[in-house]
HTML snippet that shows the backbone in 3Dmol.js (N, CA, C, O; Angstrom):
<script src="https://3Dmol.org/build/3Dmol-min.js"></script>
<div id="view" style="width:600px;height:400px;position:relative"></div>
<script>
const pdb = `
ATOM      1  N   MET A   1      25.109  -2.294  35.207  1.00  0.00           N
ATOM      2  CA  MET A   1      24.521  -3.583  34.885  1.00  0.00           C
ATOM      3  C   MET A   1      23.978  -4.218  36.166  1.00  0.00           C
ATOM      4  O   MET A   1      24.521  -4.006  37.250  1.00  0.00           O
ATOM      5  N   HIS A   2      22.920  -4.985  36.033  1.00  0.00           N
ATOM      6  CA  HIS A   2      22.286  -5.611  37.187  1.00  0.00           C
ATOM      7  C   HIS A   2      22.999  -6.910  37.547  1.00  0.00           C
ATOM      8  O   HIS A   2      23.586  -7.589  36.704  1.00  0.00           O
ATOM      9  N   ASP A   3      22.921  -7.218  38.817  1.00  0.00           N
ATOM     10  CA  ASP A   3      23.508  -8.479  39.281  1.00  0.00           C
ATOM     11  C   ASP A   3      22.562  -9.650  39.034  1.00  0.00           C
ATOM     12  O   ASP A   3      23.003 -10.791  38.898  1.00  0.00           O
ATOM     13  N   ASP A   4      21.278  -9.371  38.976  1.00  0.00           N
ATOM     14  CA  ASP A   4      20.284 -10.439  38.829  1.00  0.00           C
ATOM     15  C   ASP A   4      19.740 -10.439  37.396  1.00  0.00           C
ATOM     16  O   ASP A   4      19.000  -9.527  37.027  1.00  0.00           O
ATOM     17  N   PRO A   5      20.089 -11.442  36.582  1.00  0.00           N
ATOM     18  CA  PRO A   5      19.626 -11.488  35.189  1.00  0.00           C
ATOM     19  C   PRO A   5      18.098 -11.577  35.069  1.00  0.00           C
ATOM     20  O   PRO A   5      17.520 -11.041  34.124  1.00  0.00           O
ATOM     21  N   ALA A   6      17.446 -12.252  36.022  1.00  0.00           N
ATOM     22  CA  ALA A   6      15.988 -12.382  35.971  1.00  0.00           C
ATOM     23  C   ALA A   6      15.336 -11.010  36.151  1.00  0.00           C
ATOM     24  O   ALA A   6      14.375 -10.676  35.458  1.00  0.00           O
ATOM     25  N   LYS A   7      15.863 -10.228  37.080  1.00  0.00           N
ATOM     26  CA  LYS A   7      15.308  -8.892  37.322  1.00  0.00           C
ATOM     27  C   LYS A   7      15.516  -8.008  36.092  1.00  0.00           C
ATOM     28  O   LYS A   7      14.626  -7.240  35.724  1.00  0.00           O
ATOM     29  N   GLU A   8      16.674  -8.109  35.462  1.00  0.00           N
ATOM     30  CA  GLU A   8      16.966  -7.330  34.264  1.00  0.00           C
ATOM     31  C   GLU A   8      16.016  -7.723  33.127  1.00  0.00           C
ATOM     32  O   GLU A   8      15.531  -6.861  32.393  1.00  0.00           O
ATOM     33  N   ALA A   9      15.755  -9.017  32.986  1.00  0.00           N
ATOM     34  CA  ALA A   9      14.845  -9.489  31.946  1.00  0.00           C
ATOM     35  C   ALA A   9      13.437  -8.955  32.175  1.00  0.00           C
ATOM     36  O   ALA A   9      12.767  -8.544  31.227  1.00  0.00           O
ATOM     37  N   VAL A  10      12.987  -8.959  33.417  1.00  0.00           N
ATOM     38  CA  VAL A  10      11.653  -8.447  33.739  1.00  0.00           C
ATOM     39  C   VAL A  10      11.564  -6.955  33.416  1.00  0.00           C
ATOM     40  O   VAL A  10      10.558  -6.495  32.875  1.00  0.00           O
ATOM     41  N   GLU A  11      12.610  -6.202  33.744  1.00  0.00           N
ATOM     42  CA  GLU A  11      12.619  -4.769  33.449  1.00  0.00           C
ATOM     43  C   GLU A  11      12.527  -4.511  31.939  1.00  0.00           C
ATOM     44  O   GLU A  11      11.824  -3.601  31.501  1.00  0.00           O
ATOM     45  N   HIS A  12      13.235  -5.311  31.158  1.00  0.00           N
ATOM     46  CA  HIS A  12      13.166  -5.167  29.700  1.00  0.00           C
ATOM     47  C   HIS A  12      11.765  -5.487  29.188  1.00  0.00           C
ATOM     48  O   HIS A  12      11.240  -4.794  28.317  1.00  0.00           O
ATOM     49  N   LEU A  13      11.171  -6.534  29.734  1.00  0.00           N
ATOM     50  CA  LEU A  13       9.818  -6.900  29.323  1.00  0.00           C
ATOM     51  C   LEU A  13       8.812  -5.819  29.705  1.00  0.00           C
ATOM     52  O   LEU A  13       7.879  -5.539  28.952  1.00  0.00           O
ATOM     53  N   GLN A  14       9.005  -5.210  30.879  1.00  0.00           N
ATOM     54  CA  GLN A  14       8.115  -4.128  31.293  1.00  0.00           C
ATOM     55  C   GLN A  14       8.224  -2.938  30.332  1.00  0.00           C
ATOM     56  O   GLN A  14       7.212  -2.364  29.929  1.00  0.00           O
ATOM     57  N   GLN A  15       9.446  -2.576  29.974  1.00  0.00           N
ATOM     58  CA  GLN A  15       9.642  -1.461  29.047  1.00  0.00           C
ATOM     59  C   GLN A  15       9.027  -1.770  27.683  1.00  0.00           C
ATOM     60  O   GLN A  15       8.410  -0.907  27.058  1.00  0.00           O
ATOM     61  N   ALA A  16       9.203  -3.001  27.238  1.00  0.00           N
ATOM     62  CA  ALA A  16       8.625  -3.396  25.951  1.00  0.00           C
ATOM     63  C   ALA A  16       7.094  -3.338  26.011  1.00  0.00           C
ATOM     64  O   ALA A  16       6.453  -2.876  25.068  1.00  0.00           O
ATOM     65  N   ALA A  17       6.523  -3.797  27.097  1.00  0.00           N
ATOM     66  CA  ALA A  17       5.064  -3.769  27.248  1.00  0.00           C
ATOM     67  C   ALA A  17       4.553  -2.334  27.255  1.00  0.00           C
ATOM     68  O   ALA A  17       3.518  -2.043  26.654  1.00  0.00           O
ATOM     69  N   LEU A  18       5.270  -1.432  27.931  1.00  0.00           N
ATOM     70  CA  LEU A  18       4.864  -0.028  27.958  1.00  0.00           C
ATOM     71  C   LEU A  18       4.932   0.597  26.562  1.00  0.00           C
ATOM     72  O   LEU A  18       4.073   1.403  26.203  1.00  0.00           O
ATOM     73  N   GLU A  19       5.938   0.232  25.778  1.00  0.00           N
ATOM     74  CA  GLU A  19       6.049   0.739  24.406  1.00  0.00           C
ATOM     75  C   GLU A  19       4.914   0.216  23.535  1.00  0.00           C
ATOM     76  O   GLU A  19       4.381   0.950  22.703  1.00  0.00           O
ATOM     77  N   ILE A  20       4.545  -1.030  23.718  1.00  0.00           N
ATOM     78  CA  ILE A  20       3.423  -1.601  22.964  1.00  0.00           C
ATOM     79  C   ILE A  20       2.131  -0.872  23.320  1.00  0.00           C
ATOM     80  O   ILE A  20       1.313  -0.593  22.443  1.00  0.00           O
ATOM     81  N   ILE A  21       1.945  -0.563  24.596  1.00  0.00           N
ATOM     82  CA  ILE A  21       0.748   0.168  25.036  1.00  0.00           C
ATOM     83  C   ILE A  21       0.726   1.561  24.411  1.00  0.00           C
ATOM     84  O   ILE A  21      -0.325   2.014  23.957  1.00  0.00           O
ATOM     85  N   LYS A  22       1.868   2.247  24.382  1.00  0.00           N
ATOM     86  CA  LYS A  22       1.937   3.582  23.771  1.00  0.00           C
ATOM     87  C   LYS A  22       1.604   3.508  22.280  1.00  0.00           C
ATOM     88  O   LYS A  22       0.857   4.338  21.763  1.00  0.00           O
ATOM     89  N   ALA A  23       2.156   2.521  21.603  1.00  0.00           N
ATOM     90  CA  ALA A  23       1.898   2.369  20.166  1.00  0.00           C
ATOM     91  C   ALA A  23       0.419   2.071  19.910  1.00  0.00           C
ATOM     92  O   ALA A  23      -0.166   2.595  18.963  1.00  0.00           O
ATOM     93  N   THR A  24      -0.173   1.242  20.740  1.00  0.00           N
ATOM     94  CA  THR A  24      -1.587   0.909  20.587  1.00  0.00           C
ATOM     95  C   THR A  24      -2.455   2.136  20.809  1.00  0.00           C
ATOM     96  O   THR A  24      -3.427   2.350  20.085  1.00  0.00           O
ATOM     97  N   ARG A  25      -2.108   2.950  21.814  1.00  0.00           N
ATOM     98  CA  ARG A  25      -2.851   4.196  22.049  1.00  0.00           C
ATOM     99  C   ARG A  25      -2.785   5.114  20.832  1.00  0.00           C
ATOM    100  O   ARG A  25      -3.795   5.679  20.412  1.00  0.00           O
ATOM    101  N   ALA A  26      -1.583   5.256  20.270  1.00  0.00           N
ATOM    102  CA  ALA A  26      -1.415   6.121  19.103  1.00  0.00           C
ATOM    103  C   ALA A  26      -2.249   5.604  17.932  1.00  0.00           C
ATOM    104  O   ALA A  26      -2.882   6.388  17.225  1.00  0.00           O
ATOM    105  N   PHE A  27      -2.250   4.297  17.726  1.00  0.00           N
ATOM    106  CA  PHE A  27      -3.045   3.698  16.655  1.00  0.00           C
ATOM    107  C   PHE A  27      -4.532   3.927  16.891  1.00  0.00           C
ATOM    108  O   PHE A  27      -5.258   4.273  15.959  1.00  0.00           O
ATOM    109  N   LEU A  28      -4.993   3.740  18.120  1.00  0.00           N
ATOM    110  CA  LEU A  28      -6.407   3.935  18.423  1.00  0.00           C
ATOM    111  C   LEU A  28      -6.812   5.400  18.285  1.00  0.00           C
ATOM    112  O   LEU A  28      -7.927   5.691  17.852  1.00  0.00           O
ATOM    113  N   ASP A  29      -5.924   6.326  18.646  1.00  0.00           N
ATOM    114  CA  ASP A  29      -6.203   7.756  18.457  1.00  0.00           C
ATOM    115  C   ASP A  29      -6.380   8.070  16.981  1.00  0.00           C
ATOM    116  O   ASP A  29      -7.296   8.798  16.598  1.00  0.00           O
ATOM    117  N   LEU A  30      -5.505   7.522  16.159  1.00  0.00           N
ATOM    118  CA  LEU A  30      -5.603   7.726  14.716  1.00  0.00           C
ATOM    119  C   LEU A  30      -6.891   7.119  14.174  1.00  0.00           C
ATOM    120  O   LEU A  30      -7.581   7.740  13.365  1.00  0.00           O
ATOM    121  N   ALA A  31      -7.214   5.917  14.612  1.00  0.00           N
ATOM    122  CA  ALA A  31      -8.447   5.260  14.163  1.00  0.00           C
ATOM    123  C   ALA A  31      -9.666   6.086  14.567  1.00  0.00           C
ATOM    124  O   ALA A  31     -10.610   6.218  13.789  1.00  0.00           O
ATOM    125  N   GLU A  32      -9.651   6.639  15.770  1.00  0.00           N
ATOM    126  CA  GLU A  32     -10.766   7.469  16.224  1.00  0.00           C
ATOM    127  C   GLU A  32     -10.900   8.731  15.357  1.00  0.00           C
ATOM    128  O   GLU A  32     -12.012   9.133  15.015  1.00  0.00           O
ATOM    129  N   GLU A  33      -9.782   9.344  15.008  1.00  0.00           N
ATOM    130  CA  GLU A  33      -9.814  10.520  14.147  1.00  0.00           C
ATOM    131  C   GLU A  33     -10.386  10.178  12.773  1.00  0.00           C
ATOM    132  O   GLU A  33     -11.179  10.940  12.219  1.00  0.00           O
ATOM    133  N   LEU A  34      -9.983   9.034  12.226  1.00  0.00           N
ATOM    134  CA  LEU A  34     -10.475   8.633  10.908  1.00  0.00           C
ATOM    135  C   LEU A  34     -11.954   8.286  10.926  1.00  0.00           C
ATOM    136  O   LEU A  34     -12.655   8.501   9.937  1.00  0.00           O
ATOM    137  N   VAL A  35     -12.434   7.753  12.040  1.00  0.00           N
ATOM    138  CA  VAL A  35     -13.864   7.458  12.146  1.00  0.00           C
ATOM    139  C   VAL A  35     -14.644   8.761  12.275  1.00  0.00           C
ATOM    140  O   VAL A  35     -15.714   8.909  11.684  1.00  0.00           O
ATOM    141  N   SER A  36     -14.109   9.706  13.049  1.00  0.00           N
ATOM    142  CA  SER A  36     -14.782  10.991  13.235  1.00  0.00           C
ATOM    143  C   SER A  36     -14.769  11.823  11.960  1.00  0.00           C
ATOM    144  O   SER A  36     -15.763  12.475  11.639  1.00  0.00           O
ATOM    145  N   ASP A  37     -13.655  11.808  11.227  1.00  0.00           N
ATOM    146  CA  ASP A  37     -13.526  12.580   9.992  1.00  0.00           C
ATOM    147  C   ASP A  37     -12.803  11.728   8.955  1.00  0.00           C
ATOM    148  O   ASP A  37     -11.575  11.763   8.873  1.00  0.00           O
ATOM    149  N   PRO A  38     -13.554  10.960   8.159  1.00  0.00           N
ATOM    150  CA  PRO A  38     -12.922  10.053   7.198  1.00  0.00           C
ATOM    151  C   PRO A  38     -12.427  10.730   5.924  1.00  0.00           C
ATOM    152  O   PRO A  38     -11.926  10.044   5.033  1.00  0.00           O
ATOM    153  N   SER A  39     -12.551  12.054   5.804  1.00  0.00           N
ATOM    154  CA  SER A  39     -12.179  12.720   4.551  1.00  0.00           C
ATOM    155  C   SER A  39     -10.721  12.496   4.146  1.00  0.00           C
ATOM    156  O   SER A  39     -10.469  12.320   2.954  1.00  0.00           O
ATOM    157  N   PRO A  40      -9.735  12.489   5.067  1.00  0.00           N
ATOM    158  CA  PRO A  40      -8.367  12.201   4.606  1.00  0.00           C
ATOM    159  C   PRO A  40      -8.234  10.800   4.010  1.00  0.00           C
ATOM    160  O   PRO A  40      -7.538  10.606   3.013  1.00  0.00           O
ATOM    161  N   LEU A  41      -8.894   9.845   4.615  1.00  0.00           N
ATOM    162  CA  LEU A  41      -8.845   8.473   4.111  1.00  0.00           C
ATOM    163  C   LEU A  41      -9.552   8.366   2.764  1.00  0.00           C
ATOM    164  O   LEU A  41      -9.088   7.664   1.866  1.00  0.00           O
ATOM    165  N   LEU A  42     -10.671   9.060   2.629  1.00  0.00           N
ATOM    166  CA  LEU A  42     -11.391   9.047   1.358  1.00  0.00           C
ATOM    167  C   LEU A  42     -10.581   9.728   0.264  1.00  0.00           C
ATOM    168  O   LEU A  42     -10.611   9.299  -0.890  1.00  0.00           O
ATOM    169  N   ALA A  43      -9.855  10.791   0.620  1.00  0.00           N
ATOM    170  CA  ALA A  43      -9.011  11.479  -0.366  1.00  0.00           C
ATOM    171  C   ALA A  43      -7.894  10.558  -0.855  1.00  0.00           C
ATOM    172  O   ALA A  43      -7.578  10.543  -2.045  1.00  0.00           O
ATOM    173  N   VAL A  44      -7.302   9.799   0.049  1.00  0.00           N
ATOM    174  CA  VAL A  44      -6.253   8.852  -0.345  1.00  0.00           C
ATOM    175  C   VAL A  44      -6.850   7.776  -1.241  1.00  0.00           C
ATOM    176  O   VAL A  44      -6.244   7.396  -2.243  1.00  0.00           O
ATOM    177  N   GLY A  45      -8.021   7.287  -0.892  1.00  0.00           N
ATOM    178  CA  GLY A  45      -8.681   6.283  -1.717  1.00  0.00           C
ATOM    179  C   GLY A  45      -8.994   6.811  -3.107  1.00  0.00           C
ATOM    180  O   GLY A  45      -8.834   6.095  -4.096  1.00  0.00           O
ATOM    181  N   GLN A  46      -9.436   8.056  -3.189  1.00  0.00           N
ATOM    182  CA  GLN A  46      -9.726   8.670  -4.478  1.00  0.00           C
ATOM    183  C   GLN A  46      -8.452   8.811  -5.302  1.00  0.00           C
ATOM    184  O   GLN A  46      -8.453   8.549  -6.505  1.00  0.00           O
ATOM    185  N   LEU A  47      -7.362   9.227  -4.649  1.00  0.00           N
ATOM    186  CA  LEU A  47      -6.082   9.370  -5.337  1.00  0.00           C
ATOM    187  C   LEU A  47      -5.608   8.035  -5.903  1.00  0.00           C
ATOM    188  O   LEU A  47      -5.169   7.959  -7.050  1.00  0.00           O
ATOM    189  N   VAL A  48      -5.700   6.991  -5.096  1.00  0.00           N
ATOM    190  CA  VAL A  48      -5.290   5.660  -5.555  1.00  0.00           C
ATOM    191  C   VAL A  48      -6.167   5.205  -6.722  1.00  0.00           C
ATOM    192  O   VAL A  48      -5.667   4.627  -7.687  1.00  0.00           O
ATOM    193  N   GLY A  49      -7.458   5.463  -6.637  1.00  0.00           N
ATOM    194  CA  GLY A  49      -8.362   5.100  -7.732  1.00  0.00           C
ATOM    195  C   GLY A  49      -8.042   5.861  -9.012  1.00  0.00           C
ATOM    196  O   GLY A  49      -8.062   5.289 -10.103  1.00  0.00           O
ATOM    197  N   ASP A  50      -7.745   7.162  -8.876  1.00  0.00           N
ATOM    198  CA  ASP A  50      -7.391   7.958 -10.055  1.00  0.00           C
ATOM    199  C   ASP A  50      -6.098   7.457 -10.692  1.00  0.00           C
ATOM    200  O   ASP A  50      -5.995   7.347 -11.914  1.00  0.00           O
ATOM    201  N   LEU A  51      -5.117   7.157  -9.849  1.00  0.00           N
ATOM    202  CA  LEU A  51      -3.847   6.636 -10.375  1.00  0.00           C
ATOM    203  C   LEU A  51      -4.048   5.292 -11.080  1.00  0.00           C
ATOM    204  O   LEU A  51      -3.450   5.039 -12.125  1.00  0.00           O
ATOM    205  N   ALA A  52      -4.879   4.449 -10.511  1.00  0.00           N
ATOM    206  CA  ALA A  52      -5.151   3.148 -11.135  1.00  0.00           C
ATOM    207  C   ALA A  52      -5.841   3.335 -12.478  1.00  0.00           C
ATOM    208  O   ALA A  52      -5.521   2.646 -13.446  1.00  0.00           O
ATOM    209  N   ALA A  53      -6.787   4.265 -12.537  1.00  0.00           N
ATOM    210  CA  ALA A  53      -7.492   4.519 -13.802  1.00  0.00           C
ATOM    211  C   ALA A  53      -6.536   5.066 -14.850  1.00  0.00           C
ATOM    212  O   ALA A  53      -6.606   4.670 -16.013  1.00  0.00           O
ATOM    213  N   LYS A  54      -5.652   5.963 -14.460  1.00  0.00           N
ATOM    214  CA  LYS A  54      -4.681   6.508 -15.407  1.00  0.00           C
ATOM    215  C   LYS A  54      -3.710   5.433 -15.880  1.00  0.00           C
ATOM    216  O   LYS A  54      -3.344   5.393 -17.054  1.00  0.00           O
ATOM    217  N   GLY A  55      -3.295   4.565 -14.968  1.00  0.00           N
ATOM    218  CA  GLY A  55      -2.411   3.472 -15.350  1.00  0.00           C
ATOM    219  C   GLY A  55      -3.087   2.511 -16.304  1.00  0.00           C
ATOM    220  O   GLY A  55      -2.484   2.043 -17.269  1.00  0.00           O
ATOM    221  N   ARG A  56      -4.343   2.223 -16.024  1.00  0.00           N
ATOM    222  CA  ARG A  56      -5.102   1.323 -16.898  1.00  0.00           C
ATOM    223  C   ARG A  56      -5.282   1.963 -18.275  1.00  0.00           C
ATOM    224  O   ARG A  56      -5.157   1.287 -19.296  1.00  0.00           O
ATOM    225  N   ALA A  57      -5.576   3.265 -18.304  1.00  0.00           N
ATOM    226  CA  ALA A  57      -5.754   3.961 -19.576  1.00  0.00           C
ATOM    227  C   ALA A  57      -4.443   3.996 -20.350  1.00  0.00           C
ATOM    228  O   ALA A  57      -4.436   3.821 -21.569  1.00  0.00           O
ATOM    229  N   ALA A  58      -3.347   4.218 -19.659  1.00  0.00           N
ATOM    230  CA  ALA A  58      -2.046   4.241 -20.341  1.00  0.00           C
ATOM    231  C   ALA A  58      -1.690   2.862 -20.874  1.00  0.00           C
ATOM    232  O   ALA A  58      -1.102   2.742 -21.949  1.00  0.00           O
ATOM    233  N   ALA A  59      -2.041   1.824 -20.130  1.00  0.00           N
ATOM    234  CA  ALA A  59      -1.707   0.469 -20.558  1.00  0.00           C
ATOM    235  C   ALA A  59      -2.545   0.037 -21.745  1.00  0.00           C
ATOM    236  O   ALA A  59      -2.065  -0.710 -22.598  1.00  0.00           O
ATOM    237  N   THR A  60      -3.771   0.486 -21.816  1.00  0.00           N
ATOM    238  CA  THR A  60      -4.642   0.058 -22.908  1.00  0.00           C
ATOM    239  C   THR A  60      -4.737   1.090 -24.018  1.00  0.00           C
ATOM    240  O   THR A  60      -5.206   0.781 -25.113  1.00  0.00           O
ATOM    241  N   GLY A  61      -4.293   2.325 -23.744  1.00  0.00           N
ATOM    242  CA  GLY A  61      -4.421   3.383 -24.732  1.00  0.00           C
ATOM    243  C   GLY A  61      -3.248   3.486 -25.671  1.00  0.00           C
ATOM    244  O   GLY A  61      -3.354   4.135 -26.711  1.00  0.00           O
ATOM    245  N   GLY A  62      -2.137   2.871 -25.342  1.00  0.00           N
ATOM    246  CA  GLY A  62      -0.968   2.937 -26.199  1.00  0.00           C
ATOM    247  C   GLY A  62      -0.326   4.306 -26.172  1.00  0.00           C
ATOM    248  O   GLY A  62      -0.680   5.152 -25.351  1.00  0.00           O
ATOM    249  N   VAL A  63       0.623   4.523 -27.076  1.00  0.00           N
ATOM    250  CA  VAL A  63       1.343   5.782 -27.161  1.00  0.00           C
ATOM    251  C   VAL A  63       0.482   6.827 -27.825  1.00  0.00           C
ATOM    252  O   VAL A  63      -0.133   6.559 -28.857  1.00  0.00           O
ATOM    253  N   GLY A  64       0.427   8.015 -27.252  1.00  0.00           N
ATOM    254  CA  GLY A  64      -0.337   9.108 -27.852  1.00  0.00           C
ATOM    255  C   GLY A  64      -1.829   8.863 -27.875  1.00  0.00           C
ATOM    256  O   GLY A  64      -2.539   9.484 -28.666  1.00  0.00           O
ATOM    257  N   GLY A  65      -2.321   7.980 -27.036  1.00  0.00           N
ATOM    258  CA  GLY A  65      -3.744   7.709 -26.966  1.00  0.00           C
ATOM    259  C   GLY A  65      -4.247   6.773 -28.052  1.00  0.00           C
ATOM    260  O   GLY A  65      -5.452   6.536 -28.144  1.00  0.00           O
ATOM    261  N   GLN A  66      -3.358   6.237 -28.876  1.00  0.00           N
ATOM    262  CA  GLN A  66      -3.769   5.309 -29.924  1.00  0.00           C
ATOM    263  C   GLN A  66      -3.927   3.923 -29.333  1.00  0.00           C
ATOM    264  O   GLN A  66      -3.185   3.528 -28.434  1.00  0.00           O
ATOM    265  N   THR A  67      -4.872   3.212 -29.833  1.00  0.00           N
ATOM    266  CA  THR A  67      -5.098   1.859 -29.352  1.00  0.00           C
ATOM    267  C   THR A  67      -4.037   0.936 -29.940  1.00  0.00           C
ATOM    268  O   THR A  67      -3.861   0.899 -31.158  1.00  0.00           O
ATOM    269  N   PRO A  68      -3.330   0.191 -29.096  1.00  0.00           N
ATOM    270  CA  PRO A  68      -2.318  -0.719 -29.613  1.00  0.00           C
ATOM    271  C   PRO A  68      -2.959  -1.849 -30.406  1.00  0.00           C
ATOM    272  O   PRO A  68      -4.132  -2.162 -30.202  1.00  0.00           O
ATOM    273  N   PRO A  69      -2.195  -2.467 -31.312  1.00  0.00           N
ATOM    274  CA  PRO A  69      -2.756  -3.549 -32.140  1.00  0.00           C
ATOM    275  C   PRO A  69      -3.367  -4.669 -31.313  1.00  0.00           C
ATOM    276  O   PRO A  69      -4.380  -5.243 -31.714  1.00  0.00           O
ATOM    277  N   SER A  70      -2.779  -4.992 -30.175  1.00  0.00           N
ATOM    278  CA  SER A  70      -3.308  -6.089 -29.369  1.00  0.00           C
ATOM    279  C   SER A  70      -4.711  -5.776 -28.865  1.00  0.00           C
ATOM    280  O   SER A  70      -5.522  -6.685 -28.690  1.00  0.00           O
ATOM    281  N   ALA A  71      -5.007  -4.494 -28.628  1.00  0.00           N
ATOM    282  CA  ALA A  71      -6.337  -4.124 -28.161  1.00  0.00           C
ATOM    283  C   ALA A  71      -7.328  -4.053 -29.306  1.00  0.00           C
ATOM    284  O   ALA A  71      -8.537  -4.061 -29.073  1.00  0.00           O
ATOM    285  N   GLN A  72      -6.842  -3.984 -30.546  1.00  0.00           N
ATOM    286  CA  GLN A  72      -7.714  -3.927 -31.717  1.00  0.00           C
ATOM    287  C   GLN A  72      -8.070  -5.319 -32.223  1.00  0.00           C
ATOM    288  O   GLN A  72      -8.816  -5.449 -33.194  1.00  0.00           O
ATOM    289  N   GLY A  73      -7.561  -6.341 -31.593  1.00  0.00           N
ATOM    290  CA  GLY A  73      -7.857  -7.695 -32.009  1.00  0.00           C
ATOM    291  C   GLY A  73      -6.807  -8.272 -32.933  1.00  0.00           C
ATOM    292  O   GLY A  73      -6.896  -9.442 -33.304  1.00  0.00           O
ATOM    293  N   ALA A  74      -5.821  -7.491 -33.313  1.00  0.00           N
ATOM    294  CA  ALA A  74      -4.750  -7.988 -34.180  1.00  0.00           C
ATOM    295  C   ALA A  74      -3.810  -8.855 -33.345  1.00  0.00           C
ATOM    296  O   ALA A  74      -3.646  -8.618 -32.148  1.00  0.00           O
ATOM    297  N   PRO A  75      -3.199  -9.851 -33.968  1.00  0.00           N
ATOM    298  CA  PRO A  75      -2.273 -10.695 -33.206  1.00  0.00           C
ATOM    299  C   PRO A  75      -1.064  -9.890 -32.725  1.00  0.00           C
ATOM    300  O   PRO A  75      -0.604  -8.974 -33.405  1.00  0.00           O
ATOM    301  N   THR A  76      -0.574 -10.236 -31.578  1.00  0.00           N
ATOM    302  CA  THR A  76       0.584  -9.531 -31.027  1.00  0.00           C
ATOM    303  C   THR A  76       1.890 -10.191 -31.432  1.00  0.00           C
ATOM    304  O   THR A  76       2.959  -9.602 -31.271  1.00  0.00           O
ATOM    305  N   VAL A  77       1.815 -11.408 -31.958  1.00  0.00           N
ATOM    306  CA  VAL A  77       3.012 -12.125 -32.394  1.00  0.00           C
ATOM    307  C   VAL A  77       2.858 -12.426 -33.879  1.00  0.00           C
ATOM    308  O   VAL A  77       1.825 -12.935 -34.313  1.00  0.00           O
ATOM    309  N   GLN A  78       3.878 -12.114 -34.644  1.00  0.00           N
ATOM    310  CA  GLN A  78       3.830 -12.392 -36.076  1.00  0.00           C
ATOM    311  C   GLN A  78       4.610 -13.681 -36.324  1.00  0.00           C
ATOM    312  O   GLN A  78       5.788 -13.778 -35.978  1.00  0.00           O
ATOM    313  N   HIS A  79       3.962 -14.648 -36.911  1.00  0.00           N
ATOM    314  CA  HIS A  79       4.605 -15.914 -37.215  1.00  0.00           C
ATOM    315  C   HIS A  79       5.179 -15.844 -38.631  1.00  0.00           C
ATOM    316  O   HIS A  79       4.447 -15.569 -39.582  1.00  0.00           O
ATOM    317  N   ILE A  80       6.443 -16.085 -38.773  1.00  0.00           N
ATOM    318  CA  ILE A  80       7.115 -16.037 -40.082  1.00  0.00           C
ATOM    319  C   ILE A  80       7.579 -17.450 -40.413  1.00  0.00           C
ATOM    320  O   ILE A  80       8.320 -18.069 -39.649  1.00  0.00           O
ATOM    321  N   ARG A  81       7.134 -17.950 -41.560  1.00  0.00           N
ATOM    322  CA  ARG A  81       7.554 -19.289 -41.979  1.00  0.00           C
ATOM    323  C   ARG A  81       8.926 -19.207 -42.623  1.00  0.00           C
ATOM    324  O   ARG A  81       9.171 -18.355 -43.477  1.00  0.00           O
ATOM    325  N   VAL A  82       9.799 -20.074 -42.219  1.00  0.00           N
ATOM    326  CA  VAL A  82      11.132 -20.160 -42.797  1.00  0.00           C
ATOM    327  C   VAL A  82      11.224 -21.524 -43.479  1.00  0.00           C
ATOM    328  O   VAL A  82      11.000 -22.557 -42.848  1.00  0.00           O
ATOM    329  N   SER A  83      11.559 -21.520 -44.782  1.00  0.00           N
ATOM    330  CA  SER A  83      11.638 -22.810 -45.474  1.00  0.00           C
ATOM    331  C   SER A  83      13.052 -23.113 -45.893  1.00  0.00           C
ATOM    332  O   SER A  83      13.308 -24.159 -46.489  1.00  0.00           O
TER     333      SER A  83
END
`;
const viewer = $3Dmol.createViewer("view");
viewer.addModel(pdb, "pdb");
viewer.setStyle({}, {cartoon: {color: "spectrum"}});
viewer.zoomTo();
viewer.render();
</script>
């Protein structure tokens, strides 16, 4: 352990700054790769779009591909009069 707390604090800050610089370099390297060859990013975007379309189709298509009553214009709530 150091005798001088100020010196120890500066050393910690220096190490933290160096780690931030390393992380920024790694991020910039990745960004450069994606700019040079965007196909991995486009593939992920296509996958997300396909999943969204399938989810939307499942939500509106009902079970077994049948259109649910709510999508056919029928009321989704049945009101029953009790006298």
